[in-house]
Z-matrix of the N, CA and C atoms (Angstrom, degrees):
N
C 1 1.515
C 2 1.497 1 107.87
N 3 1.359 2 119.04 1 126.82
C 4 1.445 3 125.18 2 179.07
C 5 1.508 4 103.49 3 -100.63
N 6 1.424 5 110.94 4 161.68
C 7 1.530 6 118.78 5 176.83
C 8 1.525 7 103.45 6 -105.67
N 9 1.281 8 112.94 7 139.91
C 10 1.550 9 124.34 8 173.66
C 11 1.506 10 110.90 9 -78.60
N 12 1.239 11 121.89 10 107.13
C 13 1.494 12 124.22 11 -176.96
C 14 1.523 13 108.26 12 -94.32
N 15 1.270 14 116.94 13 125.66
C 16 1.513 15 124.43 14 177.88
C 17 1.518 16 109.30 15 -107.88
N 18 1.314 17 117.59 16 163.06
C 19 1.474 18 117.79 17 163.76
C 20 1.526 19 107.21 18 -85.96
N 21 1.282 20 119.91 19 178.12
C 22 1.509 21 123.31 20 -169.96
C 23 1.461 22 109.04 21 -69.14
N 24 1.304 23 120.87 22 -19.55
C 25 1.517 24 125.24 23 178.53
C 26 1.528 25 109.65 24 -85.90
N 27 1.330 26 124.05 25 -10.10
C 28 1.437 27 124.68 26 176.07
C 29 1.498 28 111.99 27 104.05
N 30 1.300 29 121.77 28 6.99
C 31 1.452 30 120.99 29 -178.82
C 32 1.512 31 110.36 30 -92.65
N 33 1.351 32 117.91 31 132.65
C 34 1.401 33 123.02 32 -179.13
C 35 1.472 34 114.06 33 -56.34
N 36 1.347 35 116.18 34 136.24
C 37 1.437 36 119.24 35 178.19
C 38 1.557 37 109.86 36 -116.15
N 39 1.278 38 116.62 37 -45.63
C 40 1.529 39 114.51 38 -175.60
C 41 1.556 40 106.64 39 -167.89
N 42 1.433 41 113.53 40 164.98
C 43 1.400 42 122.98 41 165.46
C 44 1.411 43 106.17 42 -92.69
N 45 1.398 44 120.23 43 126.58
C 46 1.428 45 122.52 44 -178.81
C 47 1.530 46 107.36 45 -126.43
N 48 1.353 47 110.87 46 154.23
C 49 1.521 48 121.31 47 -178.11
C 50 1.538 49 107.82 48 -72.57
N 51 1.379 50 115.22 49 154.52
C 52 1.494 51 115.97 50 172.57
C 53 1.390 52 115.22 51 -55.10
N 54 1.288 53 121.46 52 -35.54
C 55 1.454 54 124.11 53 175.05
C 56 1.503 55 115.91 54 -58.94
N 57 1.383 56 113.96 55 -40.99
C 58 1.416 57 119.66 56 175.50
C 59 1.604 58 112.65 57 -66.86
N 60 1.379 59 109.12 58 -40.29
C 61 1.479 60 112.16 59 178.21
C 62 1.548 61 113.17 60 -63.22
N 63 1.291 62 118.55 61 -35.33
C 64 1.446 63 123.47 62 -179.74
C 65 1.505 64 108.80 63 -65.53
N 66 1.316 65 120.39 64 -36.33
C 67 1.398 66 121.91 65 175.71
C 68 1.539 67 115.07 66 -64.55
N 69 1.366 68 114.35 67 -37.57
C 70 1.411 69 122.39 68 177.11
C 71 1.601 70 107.76 69 -65.11
N 72 1.297 71 117.28 70 -44.46
C 73 1.492 72 125.74 71 -175.93
C 74 1.579 73 107.30 72 -60.86
N 75 1.392 74 113.01 73 -52.53
C 76 1.499 75 121.06 74 -178.76
C 77 1.534 76 113.29 75 -58.70
N 78 1.391 77 110.82 76 -43.15
C 79 1.443 78 117.55 77 -178.25
C 80 1.512 79 114.67 78 -74.73
N 81 1.387 80 116.29 79 -1.66
C 82 1.401 81 117.00 80 178.90
C 83 1.613 82 114.90 81 74.02
N 84 1.296 83 113.44 82 26.35
C 85 1.434 84 119.41 83 -175.43
C 86 1.472 85 113.75 84 -95.14
N 87 1.265 86 118.64 85 -13.62
C 88 1.538 87 124.03 86 179.43
C 89 1.477 88 108.38 87 -80.50
N 90 1.369 89 114.49 88 118.82
C 91 1.507 90 124.76 89 -176.93
C 92 1.539 91 106.25 90 -84.95
N 93 1.281 92 119.21 91 -46.08
C 94 1.454 93 129.23 92 -179.39
C 95 1.419 94 118.71 93 -158.61
N 96 1.276 95 122.66 94 163.54
C 97 1.420 96 128.71 95 -174.70
C 98 1.549 97 111.18 96 -132.36
N 99 1.354 98 112.03 97 161.57
C 100 1.534 99 118.59 98 177.12
C 101 1.590 100 104.35 99 -132.18
N 102 1.213 101 113.62 100 138.96
C 103 1.468 102 120.09 101 173.84
C 104 1.681 103 111.53 102 90.78
N 105 1.325 104 111.74 103 167.01
C 106 1.486 105 118.66 104 177.27
C 107 1.489 106 104.32 105 -76.32
N 108 1.370 107 116.18 106 155.38
C 109 1.390 108 123.50 107 171.99
C 110 1.553 109 110.29 108 -53.14
N 111 1.266 110 118.81 109 138.59
C 112 1.361 111 120.78 110 -172.27
C 113 1.658 112 112.63 111 -126.41
N 114 1.328 113 109.62 112 -5.31
C 115 1.505 114 112.79 113 179.70
C 116 1.555 115 104.38 114 -161.68
N 117 1.344 116 115.94 115 138.97
C 118 1.457 117 125.15 116 174.36
C 119 1.517 118 108.53 117 -109.96
N 120 1.325 119 112.46 118 125.36
C 121 1.540 120 118.41 119 177.68
C 122 1.517 121 103.91 120 -107.36
N 123 1.318 122 115.34 121 130.40
C 124 1.453 123 124.89 122 -178.31
C 125 1.545 124 109.66 123 -106.32
N 126 1.330 125 117.33 124 140.48
C 127 1.468 126 121.45 125 176.67
C 128 1.483 127 110.02 126 -119.51
N 129 1.350 128 113.93 127 -148.18
C 130 1.470 129 117.71 128 -175.95
C 131 1.450 130 115.30 129 -85.29
N 132 1.283 131 115.67 130 178.55
C 133 1.563 132 120.54 131 -176.17
C 134 1.607 133 104.22 132 -93.28
N 135 1.317 134 111.03 133 127.61
C 136 1.407 135 117.99 134 177.74
C 137 1.446 136 110.78 135 -69.30
N 138 1.338 137 117.47 136 138.31
C 139 1.482 138 120.69 137 -175.87
C 140 1.527 139 111.27 138 -70.47
N 141 1.330 140 115.71 139 -46.49
C 142 1.500 141 125.69 140 -176.55
C 143 1.563 142 108.56 141 -61.92
N 144 1.260 143 118.88 142 -49.68
C 145 1.503 144 121.14 143 -172.39
C 146 1.431 145 119.44 144 -99.88
N 147 1.372 146 113.01 145 -18.08
C 148 1.557 147 119.38 146 -177.79
C 149 1.453 148 110.52 147 77.38
N 150 1.410 149 123.46 148 2.87
C 151 1.420 150 124.28 149 -176.30
C 152 1.479 151 107.26 150 -95.82
N 153 1.370 152 110.46 151 151.51
C 154 1.523 153 119.70 152 179.45
C 155 1.615 154 102.11 153 -83.59
N 156 1.424 155 113.80 154 137.40
C 157 1.361 156 116.88 155 176.75
C 158 1.558 157 106.82 156 -77.87
N 159 1.392 158 115.53 157 152.31
C 160 1.472 159 120.98 158 -174.85
C 161 1.546 160 106.45 159 -154.04
N 162 1.267 161 115.14 160 139.20
C 163 1.470 162 121.82 161 174.58
C 164 1.562 163 109.26 162 -125.90
N 165 1.321 164 115.77 163 124.07
C 166 1.456 165 118.75 164 175.99
C 167 1.557 166 109.22 165 -91.26
N 168 1.323 167 113.91 166 125.70
C 169 1.477 168 121.13 167 -176.19
C 170 1.558 169 110.78 168 -97.29
N 171 1.309 170 113.35 169 135.18
C 172 1.453 171 122.82 170 173.78
C 173 1.429 172 107.98 171 -90.34
N 174 1.314 173 121.86 172 157.48
C 175 1.513 174 124.44 173 177.17
C 176 1.504 175 112.12 174 -69.25
N 177 1.340 176 114.59 175 -31.03
C 178 1.493 177 118.90 176 -175.99
C 179 1.499 178 108.83 177 -130.93
N 180 1.365 179 117.81 178 127.64
C 181 1.458 180 120.82 179 179.60
C 182 1.524 181 112.63 180 -130.23
N 183 1.278 182 118.70 181 139.20
C 184 1.454 183 124.04 182 177.36
C 185 1.526 184 106.14 183 -101.05
N 186 1.306 185 114.22 184 129.91
C 187 1.446 186 120.24 185 -177.87
C 188 1.555 187 110.13 186 -104.38
N 189 1.341 188 114.28 187 138.96
C 190 1.444 189 122.18 188 176.26
C 191 1.468 190 114.08 189 -64.90
N 192 1.363 191 117.58 190 158.20
C 193 1.475 192 120.61 191 175.02
C 194 1.536 193 108.68 192 108.65
N 195 1.375 194 109.41 193 160.95
C 196 1.532 195 120.17 194 176.00
C 197 1.449 196 111.54 195 -74.00
N 198 1.420 197 112.52 196 145.28
C 199 1.468 198 120.18 197 173.31
C 200 1.457 199 110.77 198 -119.39
N 201 1.290 200 119.90 199 140.43
C 202 1.479 201 121.25 200 -179.48
C 203 1.482 202 107.19 201 -59.49
N 204 1.367 203 119.53 202 128.41
C 205 1.506 204 118.28 203 176.29
C 206 1.461 205 116.58 204 -67.79
N 207 1.369 206 117.72 205 -19.08
C 208 1.389 207 122.51 206 177.77
C 209 1.526 208 112.93 207 -62.89
N 210 1.343 209 116.47 208 -34.66
C 211 1.429 210 120.55 209 -179.66
C 212 1.502 211 115.50 210 -55.00
N 213 1.416 212 113.76 211 -33.27
C 214 1.360 213 119.64 212 -176.80
C 215 1.590 214 110.67 213 -71.30
N 216 1.345 215 114.47 214 -31.58
C 217 1.458 216 119.86 215 -170.18
C 218 1.604 217 110.16 216 -90.06
N 219 1.393 218 116.60 217 -11.40
C 220 1.495 219 115.23 218 -177.67
C 221 1.457 220 114.85 219 -71.87
N 222 1.295 221 116.30 220 143.77
C 223 1.489 222 123.20 221 177.13
C 224 1.630 223 106.95 222 -74.82
N 225 1.329 224 115.59 223 129.37
C 226 1.461 225 115.75 224 -177.53
C 227 1.503 226 111.96 225 -60.42
N 228 1.285 227 115.38 226 150.29
C 229 1.504 228 120.61 227 -179.03
C 230 1.524 229 108.26 228 -70.53
N 231 1.281 230 114.55 229 144.31
C 232 1.548 231 120.65 230 -175.24
C 233 1.499 232 103.90 231 -95.54
N 234 1.334 233 115.02 232 136.55
C 235 1.398 234 126.88 233 177.39
C 236 1.522 235 110.08 234 -146.92
N 237 1.304 236 121.26 235 141.11
C 238 1.377 237 123.24 236 -178.82
C 239 1.530 238 117.02 237 -49.44
N 240 1.275 239 121.33 238 -49.67
C 241 1.450 240 118.32 239 175.14
C 242 1.506 241 118.44 240 -55.41
N 243 1.394 242 115.59 241 -39.92
C 244 1.499 243 122.30 242 170.43
C 245 1.454 244 114.34 243 -63.04
N 246 1.345 245 115.76 244 -45.02
C 247 1.460 246 120.48 245 179.06
C 248 1.527 247 112.34 246 -60.92
N 249 1.390 248 115.11 247 -47.55
C 250 1.439 249 117.44 248 177.82
C 251 1.494 250 112.95 249 -61.30
N 252 1.367 251 119.59 250 -40.07
C 253 1.431 252 119.93 251 176.69
C 254 1.495 253 112.63 252 -65.41
N 255 1.333 254 115.65 253 -41.89
C 256 1.589 255 116.44 254 178.69
C 257 1.467 256 108.31 255 -58.23
N 258 1.280 257 120.99 256 -40.51
C 259 1.499 258 128.01 257 179.94
C 260 1.502 259 114.12 258 -85.24
N 261 1.365 260 118.49 259 10.44
C 262 1.445 261 126.52 260 174.74
C 263 1.567 262 111.13 261 53.58
N 264 1.345 263 115.59 262 38.37
C 265 1.511 264 124.45 263 -178.42
C 266 1.483 265 110.09 264 47.85
N 267 1.297 266 122.04 265 39.40
C 268 1.425 267 132.31 266 -177.14
C 269 1.571 268 112.91 267 -113.81
N 270 1.202 269 117.76 268 119.97
C 271 1.543 270 121.38 269 172.26
C 272 1.503 271 110.48 270 -57.27
N 273 1.366 272 116.89 271 126.85
C 274 1.423 273 116.13 272 -174.50
C 275 1.499 274 109.14 273 -79.83
N 276 1.353 275 122.60 274 -4.79
C 277 1.409 276 124.42 275 -179.90
C 278 1.633 277 113.05 276 -100.72
N 279 1.325 278 117.68 277 -48.50
C 280 1.386 279 119.59 278 -176.71
C 281 1.522 280 113.77 279 -105.17
N 282 1.302 281 118.27 280 -8.21
C 283 1.442 282 124.92 281 179.49
C 284 1.534 283 118.18 282 73.63
N 285 1.298 284 116.04 283 9.96
C 286 1.510 285 117.81 284 178.40
C 287 1.477 286 110.86 285 -75.84
N 288 1.301 287 120.46 286 136.57
C 289 1.456 288 126.51 287 176.28
C 290 1.491 289 109.75 288 -94.31
N 291 1.314 290 113.45 289 145.41
C 292 1.437 291 123.68 290 -179.09
C 293 1.511 292 111.81 291 -131.76
N 294 1.427 293 115.91 292 82.98
C 295 1.397 294 118.09 293 -176.31
C 296 1.512 295 112.46 294 -82.05
N 297 1.336 296 115.69 295 -30.52
C 298 1.419 297 124.93 296 -179.05
C 299 1.447 298 110.64 297 -92.70
N 300 1.376 299 117.40 298 127.09
C 301 1.451 300 126.05 299 179.76
C 302 1.581 301 112.63 300 45.34
N 303 1.326 302 115.65 301 57.15
C 304 1.463 303 117.98 302 179.54
C 305 1.432 304 116.25 303 -58.33
N 306 1.321 305 119.55 304 -28.61
C 307 1.438 306 121.14 305 -179.16
C 308 1.484 307 115.08 306 -66.25
N 309 1.378 308 115.74 307 -25.62
C 310 1.394 309 121.75 308 177.46
C 311 1.582 310 114.40 309 -78.88
N 312 1.296 311 114.82 310 -34.75
C 313 1.449 312 121.78 311 -174.20
C 314 1.507 313 115.33 312 -101.80
N 315 1.378 314 117.45 313 -21.69
C 316 1.478 315 121.03 314 -177.05
C 317 1.477 316 115.23 315 -106.17
N 318 1.295 317 115.90 316 146.69
C 319 1.509 318 122.76 317 176.32
C 320 1.504 319 108.44 318 -126.38
N 321 1.352 320 115.41 319 164.84
C 322 1.443 321 125.08 320 164.70
C 323 1.497 322 106.91 321 -88.73
N 324 1.321 323 110.21 322 122.69
C 325 1.462 324 120.38 323 -178.03
C 326 1.555 325 109.59 324 -111.23
N 327 1.335 326 116.25 325 128.37
C 328 1.431 327 122.90 326 173.12
C 329 1.611 328 109.41 327 -89.86
N 330 1.365 329 115.80 328 114.36
C 331 1.387 330 119.62 329 -177.43
C 332 1.533 331 109.07 330 -56.48
N 333 1.415 332 116.96 331 -49.06
C 334 1.404 333 121.84 332 168.74
C 335 1.518 334 108.11 333 -100.08
N 336 1.216 335 120.98 334 108.73
C 337 1.544 336 123.39 335 -178.87
C 338 1.525 337 114.92 336 -44.37
N 339 1.315 338 118.02 337 137.64
C 340 1.426 339 116.15 338 -179.12
C 341 1.600 340 111.65 339 -65.04
N 342 1.240 341 114.62 340 -27.27
C 343 1.468 342 115.50 341 174.93
C 344 1.581 343 114.58 342 -67.83
N 345 1.391 344 115.31 343 -9.93
C 346 1.383 345 122.47 344 -179.37
C 347 1.531 346 113.97 345 -113.67
N 348 1.365 347 111.81 346 14.56
C 349 1.545 348 119.63 347 178.31
C 350 1.485 349 111.99 348 97.84
N 351 1.378 350 120.22 349 5.41
C 352 1.363 351 119.45 350 176.87
C 353 1.557 352 111.89 351 -71.36
N 354 1.325 353 117.03 352 147.81
C 355 1.440 354 121.41 353 175.34
C 356 1.526 355 116.34 354 -92.78
N 357 1.198 356 114.24 355 157.55
C 358 1.525 357 125.78 356 -178.60
C 359 1.611 358 104.59 357 -90.57
N 360 1.374 359 118.48 358 71.09
C 361 1.369 360 125.51 359 -175.16
C 362 1.460 361 114.25 360 -137.84
N 363 1.427 362 116.05 361 164.84
C 364 1.444 363 122.59 362 -176.22
C 365 1.540 364 105.51 363 -61.60
N 366 1.313 365 121.56 364 -36.21
C 367 1.529 366 122.33 365 -177.94
C 368 1.481 367 114.39 366 -76.49
N 369 1.403 368 120.23 367 -14.59
C 370 1.418 369 119.33 368 176.06
C 371 1.538 370 115.92 369 -113.29
N 372 1.411 371 115.51 370 4.46
C 373 1.382 372 121.02 371 -179.44
C 374 1.557 373 108.43 372 -111.91
N 375 1.292 374 113.23 373 140.13
C 376 1.467 375 121.93 374 172.32
C 377 1.451 376 111.32 375 -140.89
N 378 1.331 377 118.44 376 170.78
C 379 1.447 378 121.77 377 179.88
C 380 1.453 379 104.63 378 -97.23
N 381 1.433 380 113.58 379 136.45
C 382 1.433 381 120.65 380 178.16
C 383 1.508 382 107.86 381 -141.47
N 384 1.282 383 117.71 382 150.05
C 385 1.524 384 124.77 383 175.40
C 386 1.503 385 103.47 384 -73.98
N 387 1.318 386 113.64 385 155.93
C 388 1.515 387 121.21 386 -179.90
C 389 1.490 388 109.29 387 -56.09
N 390 1.286 389 119.21 388 -40.94
C 391 1.428 390 118.99 389 -175.28
C 392 1.580 391 112.08 390 -66.38
N 393 1.315 392 113.00 391 -48.19
C 394 1.539 393 111.84 392 179.07
C 395 1.472 394 112.77 393 -68.15
N 396 1.338 395 118.16 394 -29.54
C 397 1.529 396 121.60 395 -179.74
C 398 1.580 397 104.08 396 -65.38
N 399 1.273 398 118.52 397 -46.65
C 400 1.423 399 123.85 398 -175.89
C 401 1.517 400 111.37 399 -64.74
N 402 1.469 401 114.90 400 -34.50
C 403 1.487 402 119.63 401 -177.89
C 404 1.527 403 109.30 402 -72.97
N 405 1.380 404 115.26 403 -33.34
C 406 1.476 405 116.80 404 179.36
C 407 1.537 406 113.03 405 -71.72
N 408 1.371 407 106.56 406 -45.35
C 409 1.585 408 116.83 407 176.54
C 410 1.577 409 105.66 408 62.59
N 411 1.277 410 115.00 409 -137.10
C 412 1.485 411 121.09 410 -168.50
C 413 1.509 412 109.46 411 -103.40
N 414 1.348 413 115.14 412 32.21
C 415 1.534 414 122.89 413 178.68
C 416 1.444 415 112.13 414 -107.12
N 417 1.358 416 112.03 415 158.09
C 418 1.520 417 118.21 416 172.32
C 419 1.503 418 108.53 417 -75.65
N 420 1.313 419 119.18 418 160.82
C 421 1.473 420 124.13 419 178.49
C 422 1.435 421 110.87 420 -45.59
N 423 1.397 422 118.91 421 -56.71
C 424 1.490 423 118.60 422 -174.15
C 425 1.508 424 112.38 423 -63.54
N 426 1.359 425 118.23 424 -34.30
C 427 1.390 426 119.49 425 177.87
C 428 1.540 427 113.71 426 -65.96
N 429 1.276 428 117.70 427 -31.02
C 430 1.470 429 121.41 428 178.74
C 431 1.541 430 113.24 429 -91.50
N 432 1.344 431 116.07 430 -4.76
C 433 1.380 432 121.92 431 -178.73
C 434 1.554 433 113.80 432 64.71
N 435 1.343 434 110.97 433 39.10
C 436 1.484 435 116.87 434 -176.02
C 437 1.650 436 109.96 435 -120.52
N 438 1.220 437 116.36 436 155.48
C 439 1.464 438 121.50 437 177.64
C 440 1.538 439 108.69 438 -133.19
N 441 1.360 440 114.55 439 150.59
C 442 1.473 441 117.64 440 -179.93
C 443 1.564 442 106.01 441 -87.83
N 444 1.333 443 113.62 442 143.20
C 445 1.447 444 121.46 443 -178.96
C 446 1.593 445 106.22 444 -88.13
N 447 1.285 446 119.73 445 -18.07
C 448 1.428 447 121.08 446 179.78
C 449 1.605 448 106.82 447 -150.18
N 450 1.269 449 117.51 448 158.45
C 451 1.452 450 120.17 449 -179.79
C 452 1.548 451 111.44 450 -101.28
N 453 1.374 452 114.58 451 150.33
C 454 1.442 453 115.03 452 179.72
C 455 1.554 454 106.92 453 -80.75
N 456 1.343 455 113.61 454 167.55
C 457 1.430 456 124.84 455 -179.83
C 458 1.492 457 110.14 456 -155.91
N 459 1.353 458 116.85 457 156.97
C 460 1.423 459 122.86 458 178.42
C 461 1.537 460 108.55 459 -92.27
N 462 1.393 461 118.68 460 120.35
C 463 1.393 462 119.67 461 -179.82
C 464 1.494 463 111.59 462 -65.85
N 465 1.351 464 119.30 463 147.29
C 466 1.474 465 121.74 464 176.80
C 467 1.545 466 102.93 465 -83.43
N 468 1.328 467 117.62 466 -176.11
C 469 1.458 468 123.29 467 -170.57
C 470 1.523 469 107.39 468 -67.96
N 471 1.363 470 114.90 469 -41.02
C 472 1.544 471 119.82 470 -176.41
C 473 1.534 472 107.90 471 -68.19
N 474 1.356 473 119.17 472 -42.53
C 475 1.463 474 118.93 473 177.75
C 476 1.569 475 109.42 474 -61.91
N 477 1.324 476 115.51 475 -42.66
C 478 1.459 477 116.35 476 -178.07
C 479 1.524 478 113.92 477 -62.30
N 480 1.349 479 114.79 478 -29.38
C 481 1.497 480 117.86 479 174.39
C 482 1.444 481 109.06 480 -67.29
N 483 1.310 482 122.53 481 -36.16
C 484 1.497 483 125.44 482 -178.74
C 485 1.489 484 106.62 483 -72.50
N 486 1.398 485 118.10 484 -39.23
C 487 1.474 486 121.85 485 -171.54
C 488 1.499 487 112.79 486 -75.30
N 489 1.274 488 119.17 487 -12.59
C 490 1.405 489 128.97 488 179.45
C 491 1.616 490 111.48 489 -62.63
N 492 1.311 491 114.51 490 -13.22
C 493 1.457 492 120.06 491 174.31
C 494 1.481 493 118.58 492 76.39
N 495 1.337 494 116.69 493 22.80
C 496 1.452 495 118.07 494 174.53
C 497 1.475 496 111.14 495 -77.29
N 498 1.364 497 117.07 496 165.15
C 499 1.397 498 121.43 497 170.44
C 500 1.441 499 108.46 498 -82.24
N 501 1.318 500 116.97 499 108.11
C 502 1.520 501 123.06 500 -168.24
C 503 1.525 502 107.71 501 -99.39
N 504 1.305 503 113.19 502 130.25
C 505 1.457 504 122.56 503 175.83
C 506 1.555 505 111.26 504 -74.25
N 507 1.288 506 122.11 505 161.10
C 508 1.382 507 125.57 506 -172.72
C 509 1.596 508 111.97 507 -65.12
N 510 1.321 509 117.23 508 -36.10
C 511 1.504 510 123.51 509 175.93
C 512 1.535 511 107.45 510 -62.57
N 513 1.332 512 113.96 511 -48.11
C 514 1.390 513 122.84 512 -173.46
C 515 1.603 514 108.45 513 -61.16
N 516 1.305 515 113.62 514 -49.10
C 517 1.523 516 119.23 515 -174.85
C 518 1.574 517 108.06 516 -67.76
N 519 1.324 518 118.10 517 -42.46
C 520 1.427 519 120.89 518 178.03
C 521 1.513 520 111.10 519 -56.70
N 522 1.436 521 118.08 520 -44.12
C 523 1.407 522 124.27 521 179.88
C 524 1.590 523 108.53 522 -61.54
N 525 1.306 524 114.85 523 -52.15
C 526 1.459 525 118.72 524 -178.94
C 527 1.526 526 113.30 525 -59.14
N 528 1.360 527 116.42 526 -50.66
C 529 1.464 528 120.82 527 -169.79
C 530 1.572 529 104.14 528 -67.10
N 531 1.250 530 120.42 529 -24.05
C 532 1.519 531 117.10 530 -177.38
C 533 1.591 532 111.45 531 -64.31
N 534 1.314 533 115.95 532 -18.88
C 535 1.521 534 123.30 533 179.26
C 536 1.523 535 111.33 534 -110.81
N 537 1.335 536 121.12 535 13.95
C 538 1.379 537 123.82 536 175.23
C 539 1.554 538 111.41 537 -98.65
N 540 1.356 539 118.14 538 128.94
C 541 1.428 540 117.43 539 -174.61
C 542 1.586 541 111.20 540 -57.47
N 543 1.214 542 116.72 541 149.24
C 544 1.519 543 123.52 542 -178.36
C 545 1.592 544 108.00 543 -58.31
N 546 1.188 545 120.98 544 -43.39
C 547 1.440 546 128.17 545 178.23
C 548 1.557 547 114.18 546 -60.18
N 549 1.288 548 117.31 547 -20.13
C 550 1.498 549 121.16 548 178.91
C 551 1.601 550 113.02 549 -53.35
N 552 1.243 551 117.13 550 139.03
C 553 1.428 552 118.79 551 172.47
C 554 1.489 553 114.05 552 -70.20
N 555 1.371 554 117.34 553 -10.64
C 556 1.492 555 117.58 554 173.87
C 557 1.456 556 113.05 555 -66.74
N 558 1.358 557 119.62 556 -24.45
C 559 1.541 558 121.33 557 179.24
C 560 1.509 559 112.71 558 -74.52
N 561 1.370 560 117.44 559 -18.26
C 562 1.423 561 118.80 560 -172.08
C 563 1.497 562 107.92 561 -94.45
């Protein structure tokens, strides 16, 4: 289980390990939390009191300090697991879903091939099964006689945190989905 780290204004920053979260708690860097404690980390026995140290971790923590504003405006990096998750493991051409072993059956497809000036971006990349990708080849959609069943889009920061493929707790998912646009495929 990872902890969702926010900046003090509530914007997601990263998924961090419980160990890293404990360091922030002990250093007094946690400004506020969301959710009930989900994990207790135990440390050594204190010499003076004889009690074992313990820190209760919350699923979402906001960290004190300034955050560069440019981080909020950056387009998330594209990676196949996130692309496949954005597209719900569904081929944009034939509509077949591949929930088991998606890496074997799915490919990143460039709508406009890179060899023909297409960019390597969220808006030009979709998920396609190997068969459809091979059928389209190096052609444009109209040249291959193919159509898209859904359109690509750029995930916002909250969607990107979901797409990173972590095991997300209910409190974390509720927080992230609250800032995901209603038209996002992550709601369906």
